[in-house]
C-alpha positions as CSV (number, residue, x, y, z in Angstrom):
1,X,43.2,-35.8,34.7
2,X,46.8,-34.8,35.0
3,X,48.1,-31.5,33.7
4,X,50.7,-33.3,31.5
5,X,48.0,-35.4,29.9
6,X,45.8,-32.4,29.2
7,X,48.7,-30.4,27.7
8,X,48.6,-32.8,24.7
9,X,45.4,-31.1,23.8
10,X,47.1,-27.8,23.1
11,X,47.8,-28.3,19.4
12,X,45.2,-25.8,18.3
13,X,46.4,-23.1,20.7
14,X,48.5,-21.6,18.0
15,X,45.5,-21.3,15.8
16,X,43.6,-19.3,18.5
17,X,46.6,-17.1,19.3
18,X,47.5,-16.6,15.6
19,X,44.0,-15.5,14.8
20,X,43.3,-13.1,17.6
21,X,46.8,-11.6,17.3
22,X,46.2,-10.5,13.7
23,X,43.7,-7.9,15.0
24,X,44.9,-4.3,14.9
25,X,44.4,-3.6,18.6
26,X,47.3,-5.7,19.8
27,X,49.1,-3.3,22.2
28,X,52.7,-2.5,21.3
29,X,55.4,-3.0,23.9
30,X,56.8,0.0,25.8
31,X,60.5,0.0,26.8
32,X,61.5,1.4,30.2
33,X,63.3,4.3,28.4
34,X,60.3,5.3,26.4
35,X,58.1,4.9,29.4
36,X,60.2,7.4,31.4
37,X,60.1,9.8,28.5
38,X,56.4,9.4,28.2
39,X,55.8,10.1,31.9
40,X,57.9,13.2,31.8
41,X,56.0,14.5,28.8
42,X,52.6,13.8,30.5
43,X,53.7,15.6,33.7
44,X,54.7,18.6,31.5
45,X,51.2,18.7,30.1
46,X,52.1,17.4,26.6
47,X,48.7,16.9,24.9
48,X,50.2,14.9,22.1
49,X,51.7,12.4,24.5
50,X,48.4,11.9,26.2
51,X,46.6,11.4,22.9
52,X,49.2,8.9,21.9
53,X,48.6,7.1,25.1
54,X,44.9,7.0,24.6
55,X,45.3,5.7,21.1
56,X,47.5,2.9,22.4
57,X,45.5,1.7,25.3
58,X,41.9,3.0,25.1
59,X,40.5,0.0,23.2
60,X,42.3,-2.5,25.5
61,X,40.9,-0.7,28.5
62,X,37.4,-0.8,27.1
63,X,37.7,-4.6,26.4
64,X,38.8,-5.2,30.0
65,X,36.2,-2.9,31.5
66,X,33.4,-4.8,29.7
67,X,34.4,-8.0,31.6
68,X,33.5,-6.2,34.9
69,X,30.5,-4.2,33.5
70,X,29.0,-5.8,30.4
71,X,27.0,-2.7,29.5
72,X,28.9,-0.8,26.8
73,X,27.9,2.6,28.0
74,X,28.9,1.9,31.6
75,X,32.2,0.4,30.4
76,X,32.9,3.6,28.4
77,X,32.2,5.7,31.5
78,X,34.6,3.5,33.5
79,X,37.4,4.1,30.9
80,X,36.8,7.8,31.0
81,X,36.9,7.8,34.8
82,X,40.2,5.8,34.6
83,X,41.8,8.4,32.3
84,X,40.8,11.1,34.7
85,X,42.3,9.1,37.5
86,X,45.5,8.8,35.5
87,X,45.8,12.5,35.0
88,X,45.0,13.3,38.6
89,X,47.4,10.7,40.0
90,X,50.3,11.1,37.6
91,X,52.3,13.3,40.0
92,X,52.1,10.5,42.6
93,X,53.3,7.7,40.3
94,X,56.5,6.4,41.8
95,X,57.5,3.7,39.3
96,X,57.0,0.7,41.7
97,X,55.3,-1.0,38.8
98,X,55.3,-0.4,35.1
99,X,53.3,2.6,34.0
100,X,51.0,0.3,32.0
101,X,50.3,-1.9,35.1
102,X,49.6,1.2,37.1
103,X,47.2,2.5,34.4
104,X,45.3,-0.7,34.2
105,X,45.1,-1.0,38.0
106,X,43.4,2.3,38.1
107,X,41.0,1.0,35.4
108,X,40.2,-2.2,37.3
109,X,39.6,-0.3,40.5
110,X,37.2,2.0,38.7
111,X,35.5,-1.1,37.0
112,X,35.1,-2.9,40.3
113,X,33.4,0.2,41.8
114,X,31.1,0.5,38.8
115,X,30.3,-3.2,39.0
116,X,29.1,-2.7,42.6
117,X,27.0,0.3,41.5
118,X,25.4,-1.9,38.8
119,X,24.5,-4.6,41.3
120,X,27.3,-7.0,40.4
121,X,28.1,-7.5,44.1
122,X,30.2,-10.6,43.9
123,X,33.9,-9.5,44.2
124,X,36.1,-11.0,41.5
125,X,38.5,-12.2,44.2
126,X,35.9,-14.5,45.6
127,X,35.6,-16.2,42.2
128,X,39.3,-16.9,41.8
129,X,39.5,-20.1,43.9
130,X,36.6,-21.5,42.0
131,X,38.3,-20.8,38.7
132,X,41.6,-22.5,39.6
133,X,40.0,-25.5,41.4
134,X,42.8,-28.1,41.0
135,X,40.1,-30.8,40.5
136,X,38.5,-29.2,37.5
137,X,39.7,-31.1,34.3
138,X,40.8,-29.0,31.4
139,X,39.4,-31.6,29.0
140,X,36.2,-33.6,29.4
141,X,37.1,-36.9,31.2
142,X,34.9,-38.8,28.8
143,X,37.5,-38.2,26.0
144,X,39.9,-40.5,27.9
145,X,39.8,-44.2,28.6
146,X,38.7,-44.7,32.2
147,X,40.6,-46.5,35.0
148,X,40.4,-50.3,34.6
149,X,40.4,-50.1,30.8
150,X,43.3,-51.3,28.7
151,X,44.6,-47.8,28.2
152,X,43.6,-45.7,31.2
153,X,44.1,-41.9,30.9
154,X,44.9,-42.0,27.1
155,X,42.8,-40.4,24.4
156,X,39.7,-42.2,23.1
157,X,39.6,-39.6,20.3
158,X,42.4,-37.1,19.8
159,X,41.7,-33.4,19.5
160,X,40.8,-32.4,16.0
161,X,43.7,-31.7,13.7
162,X,43.2,-28.4,12.0
163,X,46.4,-28.5,9.9
164,X,44.4,-29.2,6.7
165,X,41.9,-26.5,7.2
166,X,42.7,-23.7,4.7
167,X,44.3,-20.7,6.4
168,X,41.8,-18.4,4.8
169,X,39.1,-20.2,6.7
170,X,41.0,-20.3,10.0
171,X,41.5,-16.5,9.8
172,X,38.0,-15.7,8.6
173,X,35.7,-13.3,10.3
174,X,33.3,-16.1,11.0
175,X,36.1,-18.0,12.9
176,X,37.0,-14.9,14.8
177,X,33.4,-14.3,15.8
178,X,33.3,-17.9,17.1
179,X,36.4,-17.2,19.2
180,X,35.0,-13.9,20.5
181,X,31.8,-15.6,21.5
182,X,33.7,-18.3,23.4
183,X,35.9,-15.8,25.2
184,X,32.9,-13.7,26.2
185,X,31.3,-16.6,28.2
186,X,34.5,-17.6,30.0
187,X,34.7,-17.2,33.8
188,X,35.9,-13.7,34.7
189,X,39.5,-14.4,35.6
190,X,40.0,-16.8,32.8
191,X,38.6,-14.2,30.4
192,X,40.8,-11.5,31.8
193,X,44.0,-13.6,31.6
194,X,43.3,-14.7,28.1
195,X,42.4,-11.2,27.0
196,X,45.6,-9.7,28.4
197,X,47.9,-12.5,27.3
198,X,46.6,-13.6,23.9
199,X,44.9,-10.4,22.7
200,X,46.8,-7.6,24.3
201,X,50.2,-9.3,24.3
202,X,51.0,-8.7,28.0
203,X,53.9,-10.5,29.6
204,X,53.1,-13.1,32.2
205,X,54.7,-11.1,35.0
206,X,52.6,-8.1,34.1
207,X,49.4,-10.1,34.4
208,X,50.4,-11.6,37.7
209,X,51.2,-8.1,39.1
210,X,48.0,-6.6,37.9
211,X,45.7,-9.4,39.2
212,X,47.8,-10.3,42.3
213,X,48.0,-13.9,41.3
214,X,50.9,-16.4,41.2
215,X,52.5,-17.5,37.9
216,X,51.2,-21.0,38.5
217,X,47.6,-19.7,38.8
218,X,48.1,-17.6,35.7
219,X,49.2,-20.6,33.7
220,X,46.2,-22.6,35.0
221,X,43.7,-19.9,34.1
222,X,45.2,-19.4,30.6
223,X,45.3,-23.1,29.9
224,X,41.7,-23.6,31.0
225,X,40.5,-20.6,29.0
226,X,42.2,-21.8,25.9
227,X,40.8,-25.3,26.4
228,X,37.3,-24.0,26.5
229,X,37.8,-21.8,23.4
230,X,39.3,-24.8,21.6
231,X,36.2,-26.9,22.4
232,X,34.0,-24.1,21.1
233,X,36.1,-24.0,17.9
234,X,35.8,-27.8,17.5
235,X,32.0,-27.5,17.7
236,X,32.1,-24.6,15.2
237,X,34.2,-26.4,12.6
238,X,32.2,-29.7,13.1
239,X,29.0,-27.8,12.4
240,X,30.5,-26.1,9.4
241,X,31.6,-29.5,8.1
242,X,28.1,-30.9,8.5
243,X,26.6,-27.9,6.6
244,X,29.0,-28.4,3.7
245,X,28.2,-32.1,3.5
246,X,24.5,-31.3,3.7
247,X,24.9,-29.0,0.6
248,X,26.6,-31.6,-1.5
Protein backbone atom coordinates (compact mmCIF):
# COMPACT_ATOMS: atom_id res chain seq x y z
CA UNK A 1 0.00 0.00 0.00
CA UNK A 2 1.38 3.39 -0.92
CA UNK A 3 2.36 5.92 1.73
CA UNK A 4 0.04 8.53 0.20
CA UNK A 5 -2.92 6.17 0.44
CA UNK A 6 -2.13 5.30 4.03
CA UNK A 7 -1.77 8.95 5.02
CA UNK A 8 -5.55 9.31 4.59
CA UNK A 9 -5.88 7.21 7.72
CA UNK A 10 -4.30 9.93 9.85
CA UNK A 11 -7.48 11.77 10.80
CA UNK A 12 -7.43 10.51 14.42
CA UNK A 13 -3.75 11.44 14.95
CA UNK A 14 -4.80 14.78 16.40
CA UNK A 15 -6.87 12.94 19.00
CA UNK A 16 -3.88 10.87 20.08
CA UNK A 17 -1.48 13.81 20.22
CA UNK A 18 -4.01 16.13 21.85
CA UNK A 19 -4.70 13.59 24.57
CA UNK A 20 -1.16 12.64 25.49
CA UNK A 21 0.04 16.24 25.27
CA UNK A 22 -2.39 17.28 28.01
CA UNK A 23 -0.25 15.33 30.49
CA UNK A 24 1.89 17.43 32.86
CA UNK A 25 5.23 15.82 31.97
CA UNK A 26 5.49 17.42 28.53
CA UNK A 27 9.00 18.86 28.50
CA UNK A 28 9.32 22.58 27.98
CA UNK A 29 11.58 23.90 25.23
CA UNK A 30 15.00 25.25 26.15
CA UNK A 31 16.36 28.18 24.16
CA UNK A 32 20.07 28.29 23.23
CA UNK A 33 20.57 31.33 25.47
CA UNK A 34 18.99 29.69 28.52
CA UNK A 35 20.89 26.48 27.81
CA UNK A 36 24.25 28.32 27.88
CA UNK A 37 23.27 29.99 31.13
CA UNK A 38 22.17 26.66 32.60
CA UNK A 39 25.46 24.97 31.67
CA UNK A 40 27.46 27.75 33.29
CA UNK A 41 25.43 27.48 36.50
CA UNK A 42 25.88 23.70 36.55
CA UNK A 43 29.63 24.01 36.04
CA UNK A 44 29.72 26.47 38.93
CA UNK A 45 28.06 23.91 41.19
CA UNK A 46 24.66 25.60 41.40
CA UNK A 47 22.47 23.04 43.19
CA UNK A 48 19.30 24.93 42.32
CA UNK A 49 20.07 24.70 38.61
CA UNK A 50 20.68 20.96 38.91
CA UNK A 51 17.43 20.41 40.82
CA UNK A 52 15.57 22.39 38.14
CA UNK A 53 17.14 20.20 35.46
CA UNK A 54 16.11 17.06 37.31
CA UNK A 55 12.54 18.31 37.67
CA UNK A 56 12.38 19.09 33.95
CA UNK A 57 13.80 15.85 32.56
CA UNK A 58 13.74 13.11 35.21
CA UNK A 59 10.33 11.69 34.33
CA UNK A 60 11.04 11.80 30.59
CA UNK A 61 14.34 10.00 31.19
CA UNK A 62 12.56 7.34 33.23
CA UNK A 63 9.97 6.81 30.50
CA UNK A 64 12.69 6.33 27.91
CA UNK A 65 14.75 4.05 30.16
CA UNK A 66 11.80 1.68 30.64
CA UNK A 67 11.75 1.04 26.89
CA UNK A 68 15.22 -0.47 27.17
CA UNK A 69 14.80 -2.08 30.61
CA UNK A 70 11.13 -2.66 31.51
CA UNK A 71 11.80 -3.33 35.21
CA UNK A 72 10.98 -0.10 37.03
CA UNK A 73 13.72 -0.53 39.64
CA UNK A 74 16.38 -1.11 36.98
CA UNK A 75 15.12 1.85 34.94
CA UNK A 76 15.38 4.09 38.01
CA UNK A 77 18.96 2.91 38.53
CA UNK A 78 19.70 3.74 34.89
CA UNK A 79 18.39 7.28 35.36
CA UNK A 80 20.46 7.77 38.51
CA UNK A 81 23.53 6.48 36.69
CA UNK A 82 22.82 8.88 33.82
CA UNK A 83 22.61 11.86 36.20
CA UNK A 84 25.96 10.87 37.68
CA UNK A 85 27.35 10.67 34.15
CA UNK A 86 26.06 14.16 33.43
CA UNK A 87 27.76 15.61 36.51
CA UNK A 88 31.04 13.83 35.75
CA UNK A 89 31.04 14.70 32.06
CA UNK A 90 29.78 18.27 32.26
CA UNK A 91 33.25 19.77 32.00
CA UNK A 92 33.78 17.89 28.74
CA UNK A 93 30.53 19.05 27.10
CA UNK A 94 31.54 21.00 23.98
CA UNK A 95 28.14 21.97 22.61
CA UNK A 96 28.37 19.91 19.41
CA UNK A 97 24.78 18.92 20.05
CA UNK A 98 22.14 20.47 22.28
CA UNK A 99 22.55 19.88 25.98
CA UNK A 100 19.29 17.94 26.02
CA UNK A 101 20.47 15.60 23.24
CA UNK A 102 23.77 15.10 25.07
CA UNK A 103 21.94 14.32 28.32
CA UNK A 104 19.64 11.78 26.69
CA UNK A 105 22.51 10.18 24.79
CA UNK A 106 24.16 9.51 28.15
CA UNK A 107 20.86 8.03 29.32
CA UNK A 108 20.46 5.73 26.31
CA UNK A 109 24.06 4.53 26.62
CA UNK A 110 23.47 3.68 30.28
CA UNK A 111 20.17 1.99 29.38
CA UNK A 112 21.75 -0.13 26.65
CA UNK A 113 24.45 -1.29 29.06
CA UNK A 114 21.83 -2.15 31.66
CA UNK A 115 19.77 -4.02 29.05
CA UNK A 116 22.77 -6.22 28.29
CA UNK A 117 23.25 -6.88 32.00
CA UNK A 118 19.58 -7.85 32.24
CA UNK A 119 19.94 -10.36 29.42
CA UNK A 120 18.31 -8.25 26.71
CA UNK A 121 21.17 -8.99 24.35
CA UNK A 122 19.61 -7.91 21.03
CA UNK A 123 21.02 -4.44 20.19
CA UNK A 124 18.39 -1.87 19.30
CA UNK A 125 20.29 -1.04 16.12
CA UNK A 126 19.69 -4.56 14.81
CA UNK A 127 15.93 -4.05 15.13
CA UNK A 128 15.79 -0.79 13.19
CA UNK A 129 15.78 -2.26 9.67
CA UNK A 130 12.93 -4.57 10.66
CA UNK A 131 10.89 -1.66 12.00
CA UNK A 132 11.26 0.46 8.86
CA UNK A 133 10.72 -2.38 6.39
CA UNK A 134 9.38 -0.54 3.33
CA UNK A 135 7.07 -3.47 2.56
CA UNK A 136 5.26 -3.32 5.89
CA UNK A 137 1.83 -1.70 5.39
CA UNK A 138 0.80 0.97 7.87
CA UNK A 139 -2.84 -0.09 7.54
CA UNK A 140 -4.15 -3.64 7.18
CA UNK A 141 -4.37 -4.48 3.42
CA UNK A 142 -7.78 -6.08 3.94
CA UNK A 143 -9.24 -2.61 4.59
CA UNK A 144 -8.66 -1.73 0.92
CA UNK A 145 -10.19 -3.10 -2.28
CA UNK A 146 -7.73 -5.59 -3.84
CA UNK A 147 -6.16 -5.38 -7.32
CA UNK A 148 -8.59 -6.47 -10.01
CA UNK A 149 -11.61 -5.03 -8.22
CA UNK A 150 -13.52 -2.02 -9.44
CA UNK A 151 -11.78 0.29 -6.94
CA UNK A 152 -8.30 -1.14 -6.24
CA UNK A 153 -6.39 0.54 -3.42
CA UNK A 154 -9.35 2.53 -2.11
CA UNK A 155 -11.00 2.06 1.27
CA UNK A 156 -13.53 -0.70 1.82
CA UNK A 157 -14.39 1.00 5.10
CA UNK A 158 -13.00 4.38 6.09
CA UNK A 159 -11.24 4.86 9.44
CA UNK A 160 -13.64 5.60 12.26
CA UNK A 161 -14.64 9.23 12.53
CA UNK A 162 -14.27 10.32 16.14
CA UNK A 163 -15.51 13.88 15.66
CA UNK A 164 -18.84 13.09 17.32
CA UNK A 165 -17.31 11.43 20.38
CA UNK A 166 -17.61 13.86 23.33
CA UNK A 167 -14.31 15.51 24.19
CA UNK A 168 -14.72 14.45 27.81
CA UNK A 169 -14.65 10.83 26.71
CA UNK A 170 -11.73 11.36 24.32
CA UNK A 171 -9.68 12.90 27.12
CA UNK A 172 -10.76 10.46 29.82
CA UNK A 173 -8.34 8.46 31.93
CA UNK A 174 -9.75 5.29 30.36
CA UNK A 175 -8.86 6.52 26.88
CA UNK A 176 -5.42 7.53 28.05
CA UNK A 177 -4.88 4.09 29.60
CA UNK A 178 -5.76 2.54 26.24
CA UNK A 179 -3.23 4.79 24.49
CA UNK A 180 -0.55 3.98 27.08
CA UNK A 181 -1.14 0.24 26.67
CA UNK A 182 -0.90 0.53 22.89
CA UNK A 183 2.36 2.51 23.11
CA UNK A 184 3.89 0.01 25.53
CA UNK A 185 3.65 -2.86 23.01
CA UNK A 186 5.07 -0.94 20.04
CA UNK A 187 8.39 -2.12 18.55
CA UNK A 188 11.26 -0.37 20.37
CA UNK A 189 12.23 2.35 17.86
CA UNK A 190 8.59 3.15 17.06
CA UNK A 191 7.88 3.50 20.76
CA UNK A 192 10.94 5.71 21.30
CA UNK A 193 10.11 8.01 18.38
CA UNK A 194 6.46 8.37 19.41
CA UNK A 195 7.41 8.94 23.05
CA UNK A 196 9.92 11.65 22.18
CA UNK A 197 7.79 13.36 19.51
CA UNK A 198 4.22 13.11 20.78
CA UNK A 199 4.73 12.91 24.54
CA UNK A 200 7.94 14.80 25.23
CA UNK A 201 7.56 17.35 22.43
CA UNK A 202 11.00 16.86 20.85
CA UNK A 203 11.75 18.46 17.50
CA UNK A 204 12.29 16.04 14.57
CA UNK A 205 15.96 16.97 14.18
CA UNK A 206 16.59 16.29 17.89
CA UNK A 207 15.13 12.80 17.55
CA UNK A 208 17.19 12.06 14.45
CA UNK A 209 20.35 13.25 16.16
CA UNK A 210 19.76 11.22 19.31
CA UNK A 211 18.88 7.98 17.51
CA UNK A 212 21.21 8.42 14.54
CA UNK A 213 18.43 7.97 11.97
CA UNK A 214 17.39 9.90 8.88
CA UNK A 215 14.36 12.20 8.77
CA UNK A 216 12.67 9.79 6.36
CA UNK A 217 13.09 6.92 8.80
CA UNK A 218 11.84 9.06 11.67
CA UNK A 219 8.66 9.87 9.75
CA UNK A 220 8.11 6.21 8.86
CA UNK A 221 8.58 5.10 12.46
CA UNK A 222 6.25 7.80 13.82
CA UNK A 223 3.58 7.14 11.19
CA UNK A 224 3.57 3.41 11.86
CA UNK A 225 3.51 3.92 15.61
CA UNK A 226 0.53 6.25 15.35
CA UNK A 227 -1.23 3.83 12.99
CA UNK A 228 -0.93 1.02 15.53
CA UNK A 229 -2.14 3.23 18.36
CA UNK A 230 -5.09 4.34 16.20
CA UNK A 231 -6.06 0.72 15.56
CA UNK A 232 -5.93 0.03 19.29
CA UNK A 233 -8.17 3.04 19.93
CA UNK A 234 -10.60 1.91 17.24
CA UNK A 235 -10.92 -1.43 19.00
CA UNK A 236 -11.29 0.29 22.37
CA UNK A 237 -14.07 2.63 21.21
CA UNK A 238 -15.83 -0.22 19.37
CA UNK A 239 -15.81 -2.33 22.52
CA UNK A 240 -17.11 0.59 24.58
CA UNK A 241 -19.89 1.13 22.05
CA UNK A 242 -20.88 -2.52 22.27
CA UNK A 243 -20.96 -2.33 26.07
CA UNK A 244 -23.23 0.71 25.94
CA UNK A 245 -25.61 -1.00 23.51
CA UNK A 246 -25.61 -4.08 25.70
CA UNK A 247 -26.72 -2.03 28.70
CA UNK A 248 -29.67 -0.42 26.89
